[in-house]
C-alpha positions in Angstrom: 0.0 0.0 0.0 1.2 3.5 -0.9 2.7 5.2 2.1 0.7 8.5 2.4 -1.8 10.3 4.6 -4.6 7.8 3.8 -2.4 4.9 5.0 -1.8 6.7 8.3 -5.5 7.1 8.7 -6.1 3.4 8.0 -3.4 2.2 10.4 -4.7 4.4 13.2 -8.3 3.2 12.9 -9.0 -0.1 14.7 -12.3 -0.7 12.9 -10.6 -0.4 9.4 -7.9 -2.8 10.5 -10.5 -5.3 11.7 -12.4 -5.0 8.4 -9.2 -5.6 6.4 -8.3 -8.6 8.6 -11.7 -10.2 8.0 -11.5 -9.6 4.3 -8.1 -11.1 4.2 -9.2 -14.2 6.1 -12.1 -14.6 3.6 -10.2 -13.7 0.4 -6.5 -13.9 1.2 -5.8 -17.1 -0.7 -6.8 -15.3 -4.0 -3.9 -13.2 -5.1 -6.0 -10.8 -7.2 -8.3 -10.1 -4.2 -5.4 -8.4 -2.3 -5.7 -5.4 -4.6 -9.5 -5.4 -4.0 -8.9 -5.5 -0.2 -6.4 -2.6 -0.4 -8.9 -0.5 -2.5 -11.7 -1.0 0.0 -9.4 -0.1 2.9 -8.3 3.0 1.1 -11.9 4.0 0.4 -12.7 3.8 4.1 -9.5 5.7 4.9 -10.5 8.5 2.5 -13.9 8.6 4.1 -12.4 9.0 7.6 -9.9 11.6 6.3 -12.8 13.7 4.9 -14.8 13.3 8.1 -12.0 14.9 10.1 -13.3 18.2 8.8 -16.5 17.4 10.7 -14.6 16.6 13.9 -15.3 12.8 13.4 -12.1 10.8 13.7 -13.0 7.2 13.2 -15.4 4.8 11.5 -17.0 4.1 14.9 -17.9 7.8 15.2 -19.2 7.9 11.7 -21.5 5.0 12.3 -23.2 6.5 15.3 -26.8 7.3 14.4 -26.6 10.9 15.6 -23.8 11.4 13.0 -25.8 10.1 10.0 -26.0 13.5 8.3 -22.3 14.0 8.7 -21.7 10.5 7.2 -23.8 11.4 4.1 -22.1 14.7 3.7 -18.7 13.2 4.1 -19.4 10.4 1.6 -20.4 12.9 -1.0 -17.2 15.0 -0.3 -15.0 11.9 -0.5 -16.6 10.9 -3.8 -16.1 14.4 -5.2 -12.4 14.3 -4.1 -11.9 11.4 -6.5 -13.1 13.3 -9.5 
């Protein structure tokens, strides 16, 4: 994985690491799935990075029901940053 700000967000979020571990347990034996897993982790990392503007610092905070509007706004912002 590319060593950048997104990677540091991924490494610092326990929920993203747990998600990656579960995906690797499920798909790790397929070599081409490693790229897929990395892409999914980076997507979550970009989402958390964009959410820091809303003072939300982890996937757990994004998934709280009282932060639903922030999650929707952040997902739109993360999608726009890719374009």
